[in-house]
N, C-alpha and C positions, 0 to 999 in steps of 0.2 A: 838758691833762691834769697836775694837782703831781703830781708821783715821788716828792714827799718826800726828797731826797735833799741838799740844801744842805747844807754844813755834816758830811755824815756822814762816817767814816771806808773809806774802800776800799781793797783789796787788787787787781793785778790783775798776777799772775806773766805771765811770758814779756811785757812787753809794750813792748819795745824795739821794733819790727816788724809786720806782718802783724795777724793779728784781732787780737791783745792788742793792740796798738796803740790798734787803734780804737774798740775797747771801752773805753779809759783816758778815752782824747779823748771819747767821749758821755756817761762820768761826770763829765768835768770840766767838760761845756757845763751839764749840770745843778748845779750849785755845788758838788758832794762834794772834799774833800778826798783826793784820790787818789795812791795810793804805787804804782809799776811795779818790776818787775825783772828781768832778764837777766845774763849772765854778764859783761857788757860795760860795763866803766865810759863809756867814749867815746861807745858808744852813746844808753846809755841819758839821757847829757849831752844828748845830741843830742834826743832825743827829747822831753825832757821841757821843752825850750827851746821845740822846734815846738808841744807840745802849749798848754804857756800863751801864744804867739803869735796858735793860730788860736781859741783858747776864752776867754781874758781872766781865766783861772784861775790865781793866782798858786801855789795851793795844790794844785802838782805837785809830786814830791818822786821817788828811787829808791833804791833798795836795790841792790849786787849780788847775784845767788842763783845760785846753781847747783842745780837746783830734783833733783838728786841729791844732795845735800847737805843733813844733818840739820843741823845745827849753824848753816848759810845759811839756813836756814826759821824757827829760831828766832831770829833777828838780824831774818830782813824782820818778822817779826811786831813783834816789840820794839820796833820803830824808829813802826813804826805804832802801837801802845800807847803809847808815849812823846810822839808828836807829838799825840795826838788823844784819849788816856784809853780807848782800845777798838777792837775794831774792829765795821764796822756790816755791812759786807758781803766778801767775798770771793769771788773771780773765779779759778777754778784753770784754770790754760793750762801746757802746757809743747809744745814741738816737737813733730810726727809722727817715729816710728821709720823707720829705713830702709825700702826699698821692696823688694819683695823674695815668693818662694818658700817654701814650709818647708823643704826641702832645700838652699835657699843658707845658710841659719840654723845659727849652731852657737851652742853654753849661753850663749856672750859678747852675744850679738846678743839672747838673750833676756833676759837679765839684763836689760842697757841698756833695753829698751824697759820690762823689770818697773819699774824704780826711776825710770824719765823721765817716762812714762804713765800709773801705776797710785799706785806708792810714793809718789811725791811729793805727790800730794792726798791720799793719806791723812794724810802728818805735818802738812802746811797746816791744812787740814782739824781733826787734834788738836789744833793749837796755838793754834786763834780758837773753837772752842767755848769753853770757860768765860767768855770775854769775852764772847760769844753768850749763853749762860747768866745772867751774874750779870745781866744788863739785860731779860731777858726777850725777845731781839727779833735779829732776825737772817738775813742770807741770805747763802747759796752755791752759784754757781751753778759748775760744770764744763762745763770748754768740750772737747767730746770731737771725735766725727768720725760720719759719715754712716753708718759701717761701726756703731754701735749699733743701726742698724734692720735692713741690708742689705750682705753682705759685700762689700769690694770688689777686684777684680783685682792680683793682685799686692801685694799689702797683708797680707800676713798676719801679722806682728805687732799693727800696728792691728787685726786684726780678733780678736784675740784678746785685747788689753788693754783698748780703749774700753767693749767689754761689761762687763768687772770695772767699769767706774765706775760704769756704771748701778746694779749692784748693792749698791756701796757705798752710791751717794745715796740709793735706794729703800731700805735699809736705814737709813741713816740717818736721814730722812728720819721713819720710825718711830718712833725713839727720843725723836727731839729736837721734835717739833711739839710738844710739850705746853709746849715754854717759847719757842713760839712763834719757833722757825727753821725758815724754809721754805729745803731742797733739792735743786736741779734740776740736768736735763743737756740740757745741748744740742749738737746736732752740727751743723757746715757740712757742707752740698753740695759745690759748684763754687763757691769764690769767690776772685776776684781777688787771690790774693797770690802770693806769691815761693814758698811750697809747691806750689802748683797748679803756676807755670812750672818747677820743678822736674820735676815728676812726666809733666810734660807733654816736657819734653825727654830725660827717658828715654826713654818709651815710642816719643821719635820715632826714636831711637838703636836699641833694639828692633826697630822695625819698619822700620827706611830711609826714611821719610817724612821732612815736614817741619812744625817745630813748627808752623807756621799751619794745615796738616792736621789734625795732629793736635787743635789747638783748634777748630776746626770744625766735626769730628766728633763731637765734645764736644757744644757749643752743641748741634748738633743731638737731642742725646738728652735737651735738658732741656725740659720742656713750653713754659718762656717763654721758649726759643731765643735765651737768654744767661748767660754769666756774673754770678752774684751781686758785687756789690759788700761791700767791709768793714763801711763802715758802714748796711749792711741788716741784715748778721746784727747787730753790735754793737746796732742799736736793740732788737732782740728781747732780748737781753742784759739789759740794760739795765730792762729794761722788769719782768723776772724779776725782780730783784735790789733793784727799787724797795719803798717805802713803798705803791707802789699794789698791789702784788699782796700781798693777802694771808690766799689760800685755795686757792693753787696749788703746790704740794709732791709731793715723789717721783715729777715727769713726766717725761718724755724729748723733746726737743720737734725735729724736724729743719728746717733751713732753708735751703730745698737749688732753690726754684721748682719744686717738685713732680716733682724726680726720682725721689726713691727710690718704688719702687712699692710697696711691705712696709706691710699694716695698722699 
């Protein structure tokens, strides 16, 4: 299947590692011009070189961007436009908020989660929409969490902010579909990343158990009996954001090996 991504201008935020990196790598494999961002220049430089080597695509670049900083976001989009003339694809991504229960959280925690996990998506989307409207095409995919379908224990911040992304995407899809701009949201289940390792470590400490025992128990709950791999998740993102997707918009997809039981 031709995904029609060769030469397309793609932004992937928070992509120096984890799911963002995996997604950026898959776009590079398809021949896209990929611009990735994070806060660490050193990590970004290393990631860009690794993606170039893995994919043979030299059109991979980076921009330093704190997703809580509106000015950084404007500069990120401007760099993509200066390089490619437009933005064809935006992949919204940001690190997950801290784990914890409701009474663990203070106002500062709520503001941080809002700015990082919802407002940042609003800001990046607002910056790219005019370019997509001008060319009458575009794809936006928001990376969220399986909490958009089913709440997760001890993750009240994620459970609150991630559904807001779904509301944003659904509303926006109604407004821009006539301009051939498709907007979707994808939530990972238990994908083997540093974020999952961090949550497993915290759970092991709380339960007085080993990380290995926590991981084994988690895998038993997944119908496929294993964690997903970042590249498996990334392929779903790339399809939804590609020219091969011409009619799927306003939807929420979970990539979780069948873990979430909600309809």
